[in-house]
C-alpha positions as CSV (number, residue, x, y, z in Angstrom):
1,M,0.0,0.0,0.0
2,F,1.1,3.6,-0.6
3,R,2.6,5.5,2.3
4,K,1.8,9.0,1.0
5,I,-0.5,10.3,-1.8
6,L,-0.3,13.7,-3.4
7,I,-3.8,15.0,-4.5
8,A,-3.5,16.9,-7.7
9,N,-6.9,18.6,-7.3
10,R,-8.9,20.9,-5.2
11,G,-12.3,21.4,-3.5
12,E,-14.8,18.6,-2.8
13,V,-13.0,15.9,-4.7
14,A,-9.7,16.6,-2.8
15,L,-11.6,16.3,0.4
16,R,-13.2,13.0,-0.8
17,I,-9.8,11.6,-1.6
18,I,-8.4,12.7,1.8
19,R,-11.2,10.8,3.6
20,A,-10.4,7.7,1.6
21,C,-6.7,8.0,2.4
22,Q,-7.5,8.4,6.1
23,Q,-9.5,5.2,6.0
24,L,-6.5,3.5,4.5
25,K,-4.0,5.1,6.9
26,I,-2.3,6.9,4.0
27,A,-0.7,10.3,4.6
28,T,-2.0,13.1,2.2
29,V,-0.3,16.0,0.4
30,A,-2.4,18.8,-0.9
31,V,-1.3,21.2,-3.6
32,Y,-3.1,24.5,-3.9
33,A,-3.3,27.9,-5.7
34,Q,-2.3,30.8,-3.4
35,A,-5.8,32.2,-3.8
36,E,-7.1,29.0,-2.0
37,Q,-4.6,28.8,0.8
38,H,-7.3,28.9,3.5
39,S,-9.5,26.3,1.8
40,L,-10.9,23.4,3.7
41,F,-9.0,20.8,1.7
42,V,-5.7,22.5,2.4
43,Q,-6.4,22.5,6.1
44,Q,-7.4,18.8,6.2
45,A,-4.5,17.4,4.3
46,D,-1.4,16.2,6.3
47,E,0.8,18.5,4.3
48,A,0.0,21.3,1.8
49,Y,2.2,23.2,-0.7
50,C,1.4,26.2,-3.0
51,V,2.1,25.5,-6.7
52,G,0.9,28.7,-8.2
53,P,-0.9,32.0,-7.8
54,D,-4.6,31.7,-8.8
55,T,-5.7,30.4,-12.3
56,A,-5.9,26.7,-13.0
57,Q,-3.3,27.1,-15.7
58,S,-0.8,28.5,-13.2
59,S,-1.5,26.0,-10.4
60,Y,-3.6,22.8,-10.8
61,L,-2.4,22.3,-14.4
62,N,1.3,23.0,-13.4
63,R,2.6,19.6,-14.2
64,E,6.2,20.3,-13.3
65,G,5.4,22.1,-10.1
66,I,3.1,19.3,-8.9
67,L,5.6,16.6,-9.8
68,M,8.4,18.4,-8.0
69,T,6.2,18.8,-4.9
70,A,5.4,15.1,-5.0
71,L,9.1,14.1,-5.1
72,L,10.2,16.6,-2.4
73,S,7.3,15.6,-0.1
74,G,8.2,11.9,-0.4
75,A,4.8,10.9,-2.0
76,D,4.8,7.6,-3.8
77,A,1.6,8.2,-5.7
78,I,-0.5,10.9,-7.2
79,H,-4.3,10.9,-7.3
80,P,-5.6,13.3,-10.0
81,G,-9.3,13.3,-9.0
82,Y,-11.3,14.5,-12.0
83,G,-10.8,17.4,-14.4
84,F,-7.4,19.2,-14.5
85,L,-4.7,16.5,-15.1
86,A,-6.9,13.4,-14.6
87,E,-7.0,12.4,-18.2
88,D,-3.6,14.0,-19.2
89,A,-1.5,11.2,-20.8
90,V,1.6,13.4,-20.7
91,F,1.2,13.9,-17.0
92,A,0.6,10.2,-16.4
93,Q,3.8,9.4,-18.4
94,M,5.8,12.0,-16.4
95,C,4.6,10.4,-13.2
96,A,5.9,7.0,-14.4
97,E,9.2,8.4,-15.5
98,C,9.6,10.0,-12.0
99,G,8.9,6.6,-10.3
100,L,5.4,7.8,-9.0
101,T,2.2,5.8,-9.3
102,F,-0.4,7.7,-11.3
103,I,-3.7,6.5,-9.8
104,G,-5.4,5.7,-13.2
105,P,-4.6,3.7,-16.3
106,K,-1.4,3.8,-18.2
107,A,-0.5,6.8,-20.3
108,S,-1.0,4.9,-23.6
109,V,-4.6,3.9,-22.6
110,I,-5.4,7.5,-21.6
111,E,-4.0,8.7,-24.9
112,L,-6.1,6.3,-26.9
113,L,-9.4,7.1,-25.1
114,A,-8.8,10.8,-24.8
115,D,-9.0,11.1,-28.6
116,K,-12.7,10.8,-29.1
117,A,-12.5,9.8,-32.8
118,A,-9.8,7.1,-32.0
119,A,-11.9,5.8,-29.1
120,K,-15.0,5.4,-31.4
121,K,-12.8,3.6,-34.0
122,F,-11.6,1.2,-31.3
123,A,-15.2,0.6,-30.1
124,R,-16.2,-0.3,-33.7
125,Q,-13.3,-2.7,-33.9
126,Q,-14.7,-4.4,-30.7
127,G,-18.1,-4.7,-32.2
128,V,-19.6,-1.9,-30.0
129,P,-22.1,0.4,-31.9
130,V,-21.2,4.0,-32.2
131,I,-23.2,7.0,-33.5
132,P,-23.0,7.2,-37.3
133,G,-20.1,9.4,-38.3
134,G,-17.5,9.7,-35.5
135,M,-14.4,9.9,-37.7
136,Q,-11.8,12.7,-37.7
137,L,-12.0,14.8,-40.9
138,K,-9.1,16.8,-42.2
139,N,-10.8,19.9,-43.8
140,E,-14.0,21.8,-44.3
141,Q,-14.9,20.2,-47.6
142,D,-14.6,16.7,-46.1
143,L,-16.9,17.8,-43.3
144,R,-19.5,19.2,-45.7
145,T,-19.4,16.0,-47.8
146,K,-19.8,13.7,-44.8
147,A,-22.5,15.9,-43.2
148,K,-24.5,15.7,-46.4
149,Q,-24.2,11.9,-46.4
150,L,-25.3,11.7,-42.7
151,G,-28.1,14.2,-43.2
152,Y,-28.6,17.3,-41.0
153,P,-28.7,18.0,-38.1
154,V,-25.2,16.9,-37.2
155,M,-22.9,17.4,-34.2
156,L,-19.4,18.8,-34.7
157,K,-17.1,18.0,-31.7
158,A,-13.5,18.6,-30.6
159,N,-11.5,15.4,-30.8
160,F,-10.0,16.0,-27.3
161,G,-13.1,17.8,-25.9
162,G,-14.8,17.6,-22.6
163,G,-17.0,19.6,-20.2
164,G,-19.3,20.7,-23.0
165,K,-16.6,22.7,-24.8
166,G,-16.0,22.5,-28.6
167,M,-19.5,21.1,-29.4
168,R,-22.1,22.5,-31.7
169,V,-25.4,21.2,-33.3
170,L,-25.5,22.2,-36.9
171,A,-28.7,22.3,-38.8
172,S,-27.5,23.1,-42.3
173,D,-24.5,23.4,-44.6
174,H,-24.5,27.2,-44.0
175,E,-24.2,26.7,-40.2
176,L,-21.4,24.2,-40.7
177,R,-19.4,26.6,-42.9
178,H,-20.0,29.4,-40.3
179,Q,-19.2,27.4,-37.2
180,Y,-16.4,25.1,-38.3
181,H,-13.5,27.5,-37.7
182,L,-15.1,28.8,-34.5
183,I,-15.2,25.3,-33.1
184,Q,-11.6,24.7,-34.2
185,E,-10.5,27.8,-32.3
186,E,-12.5,26.9,-29.2
187,A,-10.9,23.4,-29.3
188,R,-7.4,24.9,-29.7
189,Q,-7.9,27.3,-26.8
190,A,-9.4,24.7,-24.4
191,F,-7.5,21.5,-25.4
192,L,-4.4,22.7,-27.3
193,N,-5.6,20.7,-30.3
194,D,-8.0,21.8,-33.0
195,A,-8.9,18.4,-34.4
196,V,-12.7,17.9,-34.8
197,Y,-15.0,15.1,-35.8
198,L,-18.6,14.8,-37.0
199,E,-21.4,12.6,-36.0
200,K,-25.2,12.3,-36.6
201,Y,-27.3,14.3,-34.1
202,L,-29.7,12.2,-32.1
203,P,-32.7,14.3,-31.1
204,H,-34.4,11.9,-28.5
205,A,-31.6,10.1,-26.7
206,R,-30.8,9.4,-23.1
207,H,-27.4,9.5,-21.6
208,I,-26.6,6.2,-19.8
209,E,-23.2,5.3,-18.3
210,V,-21.6,2.2,-16.9
211,Q,-19.2,2.3,-13.9
212,I,-16.3,-0.2,-14.2
213,L,-13.3,-1.2,-12.2
214,Q,-10.5,-3.4,-13.5
215,D,-7.4,-4.7,-11.8
216,H,-3.9,-5.4,-13.1
217,N,-4.9,-9.0,-13.9
218,G,-7.8,-7.9,-16.1
219,H,-10.5,-8.9,-13.6
220,L,-13.5,-6.7,-14.4
221,Q,-16.2,-5.4,-12.0
222,I,-19.3,-3.7,-13.4
223,L,-20.4,-1.5,-10.6
224,G,-23.8,-0.4,-11.9
225,D,-25.2,2.2,-14.3
226,R,-26.3,5.8,-14.1
227,E,-28.6,8.1,-16.0
228,C,-27.2,11.6,-16.7
229,S,-29.6,12.9,-19.3
230,L,-30.3,16.2,-17.5
231,Q,-27.6,18.5,-18.9
232,R,-27.1,22.1,-19.7
233,H,-24.6,23.1,-22.4
234,H,-23.5,19.4,-22.3
235,Q,-22.7,19.5,-18.6
236,K,-24.5,17.2,-16.2
237,V,-26.9,18.7,-13.7
238,V,-28.8,15.7,-12.2
239,E,-27.5,12.1,-12.0
240,E,-29.3,9.0,-10.9
241,S,-28.4,5.4,-10.1
242,P,-29.6,3.1,-11.4
243,A,-30.9,4.2,-14.8
244,A,-34.6,3.5,-14.1
245,I,-35.5,3.5,-17.8
246,L,-33.7,0.2,-18.4
247,Q,-35.5,-3.1,-18.4
248,P,-33.5,-6.2,-17.3
249,Q,-32.7,-7.4,-20.8
250,Q,-31.6,-3.9,-21.9
251,R,-29.3,-3.7,-18.8
252,Q,-27.9,-7.1,-19.7
253,T,-27.2,-5.9,-23.3
254,L,-25.5,-2.7,-22.0
255,Y,-23.2,-4.7,-19.7
256,Q,-22.3,-7.1,-22.5
257,L,-21.2,-4.1,-24.6
258,A,-19.2,-2.8,-21.7
259,Q,-17.5,-6.2,-21.3
260,R,-16.8,-6.5,-25.0
261,L,-15.1,-3.1,-25.0
262,M,-13.1,-3.7,-21.9
263,A,-11.9,-7.0,-23.2
264,G,-9.8,-5.2,-25.8
265,L,-8.1,-2.8,-23.3
266,A,-5.2,-3.3,-21.0
267,Y,-6.9,-1.2,-18.5
268,T,-6.3,-0.7,-14.7
269,G,-8.5,1.3,-12.4
270,L,-11.9,3.0,-12.3
271,G,-13.5,4.1,-15.5
272,T,-16.9,5.1,-17.0
273,L,-18.3,4.0,-20.3
274,E,-20.8,6.5,-21.6
275,F,-23.5,5.6,-24.1
276,L,-26.5,7.3,-25.8
277,F,-29.7,5.2,-25.7
278,T,-32.3,5.7,-28.3
279,G,-34.7,3.5,-30.3
280,Q,-33.7,0.5,-28.1
281,Q,-30.1,0.9,-29.3
282,F,-27.0,1.8,-27.3
283,Y,-24.3,3.9,-29.0
284,F,-20.9,4.3,-27.4
285,L,-20.0,7.9,-26.8
286,E,-16.7,7.9,-24.9
287,M,-14.8,6.5,-21.9
288,N,-13.7,8.6,-19.0
289,T,-10.5,7.1,-17.6
290,R,-10.9,8.6,-14.1
291,L,-13.2,9.0,-11.1
292,Q,-16.5,10.7,-12.1
293,V,-18.1,13.7,-10.4
294,E,-21.2,11.5,-10.0
295,H,-19.5,8.5,-8.5
296,A,-21.3,8.9,-5.2
297,V,-24.7,7.9,-6.5
298,T,-23.2,4.6,-7.5
299,E,-21.6,4.2,-4.0
300,M,-25.1,4.8,-2.5
301,T,-26.9,2.1,-4.5
302,T,-24.1,-0.5,-4.6
303,G,-22.5,-0.1,-1.2
304,A,-19.1,0.1,-2.9
305,D,-16.5,2.7,-1.8
306,L,-15.1,3.6,-5.2
307,V,-12.3,5.9,-4.1
308,T,-10.7,3.6,-1.5
309,T,-11.0,0.6,-3.9
310,Q,-9.5,2.8,-6.7
311,I,-6.5,3.5,-4.5
312,Q,-6.2,-0.2,-3.5
313,V,-6.3,-1.4,-7.1
314,A,-3.6,1.1,-8.1
315,A,-1.5,-0.3,-5.3
316,G,-1.9,-3.8,-6.7
317,K,-5.0,-5.2,-5.1
318,T,-6.8,-8.0,-7.0
319,V,-10.6,-7.9,-7.2
320,Q,-13.1,-10.6,-8.1
321,P,-15.0,-10.3,-11.3
322,K,-18.6,-9.4,-10.6
323,I,-21.6,-7.4,-11.6
324,A,-22.9,-5.4,-8.7
325,T,-26.5,-5.5,-7.6
326,F,-28.5,-2.4,-6.7
327,K,-30.4,-1.5,-3.6
328,G,-32.7,1.5,-3.8
329,H,-32.5,4.6,-6.0
330,A,-30.1,7.5,-5.6
331,I,-30.2,11.0,-7.0
332,E,-27.5,13.6,-7.1
333,V,-27.9,17.3,-8.0
334,R,-25.1,19.7,-8.7
335,L,-25.5,23.0,-6.9
336,N,-23.6,25.3,-9.2
337,A,-22.6,29.0,-9.1
338,Q,-24.7,30.7,-11.7
339,P,-25.5,34.4,-12.3
340,Q,-29.0,35.4,-11.2
341,E,-30.9,38.6,-11.0
342,N,-28.8,41.1,-9.0
343,L,-26.3,38.3,-8.1
344,L,-23.0,37.3,-9.6
345,A,-21.6,33.7,-9.7
346,T,-18.6,34.8,-7.7
347,G,-18.3,36.4,-4.3
348,Q,-18.6,35.5,-0.6
349,L,-20.9,32.8,0.6
350,T,-22.6,34.9,3.3
351,K,-24.9,32.1,4.1
352,F,-24.3,28.4,3.2
353,R,-26.4,25.8,5.0
354,L,-27.4,22.5,3.5
355,F,-30.0,20.0,4.7
356,T,-28.2,17.4,6.9
357,G,-30.6,14.7,5.9
358,A,-28.8,14.3,2.6
359,R,-25.3,13.3,1.7
360,V,-23.4,16.5,0.9
361,E,-20.1,16.7,-0.9
362,T,-18.6,20.3,-0.9
363,G,-15.3,22.0,-0.6
364,Y,-16.8,25.2,0.8
365,R,-18.0,26.7,4.1
366,E,-20.0,29.7,5.0
367,G,-17.8,32.8,4.6
368,D,-15.7,31.3,1.8
369,Q,-15.0,33.2,-1.4
370,I,-16.2,31.7,-4.7
371,L,-13.4,32.6,-7.2
372,P,-13.7,33.0,-10.9
373,Y,-10.8,30.7,-11.8
374,Y,-12.3,27.2,-11.4
375,D,-15.4,25.2,-12.2
376,A,-18.9,26.3,-11.0
377,L,-19.6,23.4,-8.7
378,I,-20.5,24.5,-5.1
379,A,-21.8,21.3,-3.7
380,K,-23.3,17.9,-4.6
381,I,-26.4,16.9,-2.8
382,L,-27.4,13.2,-2.8
383,V,-30.4,11.2,-1.5
384,K,-31.3,7.6,-1.6
385,Q,-34.7,6.0,-1.1
386,P,-36.3,2.6,-1.9
387,T,-37.9,3.9,-5.1
388,R,-37.1,6.6,-7.6
389,L,-40.3,8.6,-6.9
390,Q,-39.5,8.5,-3.2
391,A,-36.0,9.7,-3.9
392,V,-37.4,12.6,-6.0
393,T,-39.7,13.6,-3.2
394,K,-36.9,13.5,-0.7
395,M,-34.7,15.6,-2.9
396,Q,-37.5,18.2,-3.2
397,C,-37.6,18.4,0.6
398,C,-33.8,18.8,0.9
399,L,-33.6,21.5,-1.7
400,Q,-36.4,23.5,0.0
401,R,-34.2,23.6,3.1
402,V,-31.0,24.8,1.4
403,Q,-30.0,28.3,2.5
404,I,-27.4,30.0,0.3
405,S,-26.8,33.7,-0.2
406,G,-24.1,36.0,-1.4
407,I,-23.8,34.5,-4.9
408,G,-26.2,33.4,-7.6
409,T,-26.8,29.6,-8.0
410,N,-28.9,27.2,-10.0
411,L,-30.9,26.3,-6.9
412,P,-34.2,27.6,-8.4
413,L,-33.7,25.4,-11.5
414,L,-33.0,22.3,-9.3
415,K,-36.2,23.0,-7.4
416,Q,-38.1,23.4,-10.6
417,I,-36.8,20.1,-12.0
418,M,-37.8,18.1,-9.0
419,G,-41.4,19.4,-9.1
420,L,-42.0,18.8,-12.8
421,P,-44.5,16.0,-13.6
422,S,-42.5,15.0,-16.6
423,Y,-39.3,14.6,-14.6
424,R,-41.2,12.7,-11.8
425,A,-42.6,10.4,-14.6
426,N,-39.0,9.9,-15.9
427,L,-40.0,11.4,-19.3
428,V,-36.6,13.0,-20.1
429,D,-33.9,13.0,-22.6
430,I,-30.6,14.8,-23.2
431,H,-32.4,17.9,-24.5
432,F,-34.9,18.1,-21.7
433,L,-33.2,21.1,-19.9
434,A,-32.5,23.0,-23.0
435,H,-36.2,23.0,-23.9
436,L,-37.1,23.8,-20.3
437,V,-35.0,26.9,-19.9
438,G,-34.8,27.9,-23.5
439,D,-31.1,27.3,-24.1
440,A,-29.9,27.5,-27.6
441,Q,-28.8,24.1,-29.0
């Protein structure tokens, strides 16, 4: 087992990893931006070191500074959490060259799966369906030709994208010609690579994902599924476990696809296979080679501790192949900073009180500053009940008791969702929120 783990992340996920390390009797090292020197995760780690002033680029994405801190502090492993360097193949390779365990798969596997077009090509080779299109195209004329073959509307995506960036729905040849270079530039700015690919746009799909864990010997555990269809600007807002829409035979088919895909990968660690489900067909979207933001809903319905197990597997633990069983239904909502009338998405949390009857994951306390340099997540609020409808009702109660002031948040939207008859009846798809709030596609 590891002696000391450096956590290359911040906020609630850093605190989650610290808790897991404490359970395993592993010392922790936090790295932080100077602007966050008084944060809760900095205070709770055994050691903490500043690696930059404020922005993510100057701190949590500072590969060399983080690696130097790990070596000087005597850490023998680095946990990247999610976001930042979690799916950075270069960083994973740098860790290996420095004799540090990167808690995740090998750099070569990350590199394959980070390239969305290459990942879809790999899935096709494994006999796993993908959305029509999905290949990297070299120029605008190739894109226009392929889009005409697929039929509009189409989706243009950054090859190395994530977090909703570098994605557009295009309804015509005119829109493609107008948006192509804009998407390239957005991809270049966000991911340092302007490669894009094209695929057919599916108007009535649901976003279903499978949580997997695989050890060094190739033993695969399927730890349930989640539905994450409620998204704004391609970023998840509400997540549920299990995906209540699936019938037993559909779930069996989904897991068989997951097993087929994993059989072709020399993969070690946690991962999430994401699919779109429409017309009784699953289409592979991508694989996230890391811990997910929404991992806790799976923990609540399967009883697994995904973070401690992830660390143990990285240290060489063998697991038994299995398919987890569910108990109850769990829902997670993401409470995000968001501008509201007369309120900014940044500033001081003058009041911050969350209902104690729910599981809450947050890196903030009352009085903390919400800074403009990082993601908008303020807290994750989770409930579990015997049935989905009971879970929705409990979440409604929890959200009514949330007290937050000083900044704008999406709390009104979360309350609205839980009260909608269509949501309570599970009549949703990936465009549900866009239609609800009038977002442009």
